[in-house]
C-alpha positions in Angstrom: 22.3 -75.7 -39.8 20.2 -75.8 -36.7 16.4 -75.7 -36.4 14.5 -76.0 -33.1 10.8 -76.3 -32.9 8.6 -76.3 -29.8 11.3 -77.3 -27.4 10.3 -77.9 -23.8 12.3 -78.7 -20.8 11.4 -78.9 -17.1 13.2 -79.6 -13.9 10.6 -81.3 -11.7 7.7 -78.9 -11.5 9.7 -75.9 -12.8 9.3 -75.4 -16.6 12.3 -73.7 -18.1 11.6 -74.0 -21.9 8.0 -73.7 -22.9 8.0 -74.2 -26.7 11.2 -72.6 -27.9 11.6 -72.0 -31.6 15.1 -71.2 -32.9 16.8 -71.2 -36.3 20.6 -70.8 -36.9 21.8 -70.8 -40.5 25.2 -71.8 -41.8 27.6 -68.9 -41.4 25.6 -67.1 -38.7 27.0 -65.5 -35.7 23.9 -65.9 -33.6 23.7 -63.6 -30.5 21.6 -65.6 -28.0 20.3 -63.3 -25.3 18.2 -63.5 -22.2 18.1 -62.8 -18.5 19.7 -65.0 -15.9 17.8 -68.2 -15.4 15.7 -67.9 -18.6 17.0 -71.1 -20.1 19.9 -70.2 -22.3 22.3 -72.7 -20.8 19.6 -75.3 -20.7 19.0 -74.7 -24.4 22.7 -75.1 -25.2 23.0 -78.3 -23.1 20.0 -79.8 -24.9 21.5 -78.9 -28.3 24.8 -80.6 -27.3 22.8 -83.6 -25.9 24.3 -83.1 -22.5 20.8 -83.2 -21.0 17.7 -84.7 -22.7 14.8 -82.6 -24.0 11.2 -83.3 -22.8 9.4 -82.3 -26.0 10.3 -80.8 -29.3 12.3 -81.2 -32.4 16.0 -80.4 -32.9 17.3 -80.9 -36.5 20.7 -80.2 -38.0 21.8 -79.6 -41.6 23.4 -83.0 -41.7 23.5 -86.2 -39.6 27.2 -86.3 -38.6 27.3 -82.7 -37.3 30.2 -81.8 -35.0 29.6 -79.3 -32.2 32.3 -77.4 -30.3 31.1 -76.1 -26.9 32.7 -73.6 -24.5 30.8 -73.6 -21.2 30.6 -70.4 -19.2 33.4 -71.5 -16.7 35.5 -74.1 -18.5 37.1 -76.5 -16.0 40.7 -77.1 -17.2 43.4 -79.3 -15.6 45.7 -76.8 -13.9 48.6 -79.3 -13.6 48.8 -79.6 -17.4 50.3 -77.0 -19.7 48.5 -75.8 -22.8 50.1 -78.3 -25.1 49.4 -81.3 -22.9 45.8 -80.3 -22.2 44.9 -79.8 -25.9 46.7 -83.1 -26.9 44.5 -84.7 -24.3 41.4 -83.0 -25.9 42.5 -84.4 -29.3 42.7 -87.9 -27.9 39.3 -87.6 -26.2 37.6 -86.4 -29.4 39.4 -89.1 -31.3 40.9 -86.6 -33.7 42.0 -88.5 -36.8 44.7 -86.2 -38.0 48.1 -85.3 -36.5 47.2 -84.3 -32.9 50.5 -82.4 -32.3 49.9 -80.4 -35.5 46.3 -79.7 -34.6 47.2 -78.6 -31.1 49.7 -76.2 -32.4 47.1 -74.9 -35.0 44.3 -74.1 -32.5 46.8 -72.5 -30.1 47.9 -70.3 -32.9 44.3 -69.4 -33.8 43.6 -68.4 -30.2 46.9 -66.6 -29.6 48.1 -69.0 -26.9 50.9 -70.8 -28.7 53.7 -68.9 -27.0 52.3 -69.5 -23.5 51.4 -73.1 -24.0 54.5 -74.4 -22.1 53.2 -72.8 -18.9 51.0 -74.7 -16.5 47.4 -73.9 -16.8 47.1 -73.0 -13.1 49.3 -70.0 -13.9 47.0 -68.6 -16.6 44.8 -65.6 -16.3 41.0 -65.8 -16.8 41.4 -64.5 -20.3 44.1 -67.1 -21.1 41.8 -69.9 -19.7 39.0 -68.7 -22.0 41.4 -68.8 -25.0 42.4 -72.4 -24.2 38.7 -73.2 -23.7 37.9 -71.8 -27.2 40.9 -73.8 -28.6 39.4 -77.0 -27.1 36.0 -76.2 -28.6 37.6 -75.7 -32.0 39.7 -78.8 -31.8 37.6 -81.2 -33.9 36.9 -78.4 -36.5 33.2 -78.2 -35.5 30.3 -77.4 -37.9 28.7 -75.4 -35.0 30.6 -73.6 -32.3 28.7 -72.7 -29.1 30.2 -70.1 -26.8 28.6 -69.5 -23.4 29.8 -66.1 -22.0 33.2 -66.3 -23.6 34.1 -62.8 -22.3 32.6 -62.9 -18.8 34.8 -61.3 -16.1 37.4 -60.2 -18.6 38.9 -56.7 -18.8 38.2 -54.6 -21.9 41.4 -55.6 -23.6 40.7 -59.3 -23.0 37.2 -58.9 -24.3 38.4 -57.2 -27.4 40.9 -60.0 -28.0 38.3 -62.7 -27.7 35.8 -60.9 -29.9 38.6 -60.5 -32.5 39.0 -64.3 -32.5 35.3 -64.8 -32.9 35.2 -62.3 -35.8 38.1 -64.0 -37.5 36.4 -67.4 -37.2 33.3 -66.0 -38.7 35.1 -64.6 -41.7 36.6 -68.1 -42.2 33.1 -69.6 -42.4 32.4 -70.8 -38.9 28.8 -70.9 -37.6 28.7 -69.6 -34.0 26.1 -69.3 -31.2 27.3 -66.5 -28.9 25.6 -66.4 -25.5 26.5 -63.3 -23.6 25.2 -60.5 -21.4 27.6 -58.0 -23.0 25.3 -56.5 -25.6 28.0 -54.3 -27.2 29.9 -57.5 -28.1 26.7 -58.9 -29.8 26.2 -55.6 -31.7 29.8 -55.8 -32.8 29.9 -59.3 -34.3 26.4 -60.9 -34.6 24.4 -60.9 -37.8 21.3 -62.5 -36.1 19.9 -62.2 -32.6 17.5 -64.2 -30.6 16.0 -63.0 -27.3 14.8 -65.7 -24.9 12.1 -64.6 -22.4 9.6 -66.6 -20.5 10.8 -69.9 -21.9 10.1 -68.9 -25.5 11.9 -66.9 -28.2 10.5 -63.4 -27.7 12.2 -62.2 -30.9 14.5 -63.6 -33.5 16.0 -61.8 -36.5 18.8 -59.5 -37.6 19.6 -56.3 -35.7 18.4 -54.1 -38.5 15.1 -56.0 -38.7 14.8 -55.7 -35.0 15.1 -52.0 -35.0 12.5 -51.7 -37.7 10.1 -54.1 -35.9 10.4 -52.2 -32.7 9.9 -48.8 -34.2 13.5 -47.8 -34.3 13.9 -47.5 -38.0 13.7 -44.3 -40.0 11.9 -42.1 -37.5 12.1 -38.5 -36.1 10.9 -37.4 -32.7 9.6 -33.9 -32.1 9.2 -32.2 -28.8 6.7 -29.3 -28.7 7.7 -26.0 -27.2 4.2 -25.0 -26.3 0.7 -26.3 -26.6 1.1 -26.9 -30.4 -0.4 -30.1 -31.6 2.6 -31.4 -33.5 0.6 -34.4 -34.7 -1.9 -32.2 -36.5 0.7 -29.8 -37.8 2.6 -32.6 -39.6 -0.4 -34.9 -40.4 -0.4 -34.0 -44.1 3.2 -35.2 -44.8 2.7 -38.1 -47.3 6.0 -39.8 -46.5 5.0 -40.4 -42.9 3.7 -43.9 -42.2 2.4 -43.3 -38.7 3.0 -41.2 -35.6 3.1 -42.2 -31.9 2.7 -39.9 -28.9 5.5 -40.6 -26.4 5.7 -39.9 -22.7 6.1 -36.2 -21.9 4.4 -34.9 -25.0 7.0 -35.9 -27.6 5.7 -37.3 -30.9 7.6 -39.8 -33.0 7.0 -39.9 -36.8 7.9 -43.0 -38.8 8.8 -42.9 -42.4 7.1 -45.1 -45.1 9.2 -47.9 -46.5 11.9 -46.7 -48.9 12.1 -43.2 -47.3 15.5 -42.3 -45.8 16.1 -40.6 -42.5 17.4 -37.5 -44.2 14.3 -37.2 -46.4 12.0 -37.5 -43.4 14.0 -35.1 -41.3 14.1 -32.5 -44.1 10.4 -32.7 -44.7 9.5 -32.4 -41.0 11.8 -29.4 -40.5 10.6 -27.6 -43.6 6.9 -28.2 -42.8 7.4 -26.9 -39.3 9.1 -23.8 -40.7 6.4 -23.2 -43.3 3.7 -23.4 -40.6 5.8 -21.2 -38.3 5.9 -23.8 -35.5 9.1 -23.9 -33.5 9.7 -27.1 -31.6 11.7 -27.5 -28.4 13.7 -30.2 -30.0 13.9 -32.6 -32.9 16.0 -35.7 -33.3 16.4 -39.0 -35.0 14.9 -41.9 -32.9 17.5 -44.5 -32.3 17.1 -47.5 -30.0 20.2 -49.4 -29.0 20.2 -53.2 -28.7 20.3 -52.7 -24.9 17.1 -50.6 -24.9 15.3 -53.2 -27.2 16.6 -56.1 -25.1 15.4 -54.6 -21.8 12.1 -53.6 -23.4 11.5 -57.1 -24.8 12.5 -59.0 -21.7 10.4 -56.8 -19.4 7.4 -56.9 -21.8 7.3 -53.1 -22.1 8.4 -53.1 -25.8 6.3 -54.8 -28.5 6.5 -54.7 -32.3 5.0 -51.6 -33.9 4.8 -52.4 -37.5 6.5 -54.6 -40.2 7.7 -58.1 -39.4 6.1 -59.7 -36.3 8.0 -61.3 -33.5 8.7 -65.0 -33.8 6.7 -65.8 -30.7 4.7 -63.9 -28.2 
């Protein structure tokens, strides 16, 4: 669907993108993450040909691809109502079908049909976002790019927008979702890309990410006394590796194919057999937020398995 290789973009002497690689497959909901000013919006503007690239390749799955784009703060015409605005969008994108019917359809998809007779200037932020999504959907795009679609919305409004995105995905849409709300990404995205320092610091599925960054099947043990937990458990064959954490904790990672339950049982029974009582034992779980913060700060690097896309 979309393949980007070695993309570079500078503004004067300031280099924003420094060799970005990115791949979005048909049917993906791609969570595009990164800190403010890291180049996410620049990337989306280059993809949409709103601004030119300096260097690099951008290829699509076909020549006549249609892209729908919702910017972070869509500028709508407040004096129009919803029907008028979307009829106008239909005319602008030279929609070849029945514009009135398509306007009604996208309003139904985004849940705005019954409020479409109201002037846009009376809409809430969430209603504006819905109309913006309807406009992005109008030409039935092959690729839908949403920049912060739930920013500044209350929890109910966020949930409603994410429901729309989930529904579009089940109907086969390919979506790039750019947002700072990581719980939204965890809820809907099947693939994640983290932009940092002008390159893709990591790209892959959430499950792959948790394995790469040492958050797969693992158990952390906290010693109660001076016991060397690493030595005590060193003979367990199903353990791939162990890493000493801050504060004396030791995390043990299972070999491929070993479940968390199997690892936990083996660690607990081995400690009991050797009469070593730990101060605590738990499954190691990193959230997407912890991984994201670690990657963007440079404090978290791949531990084993699949390597990051770029370093």
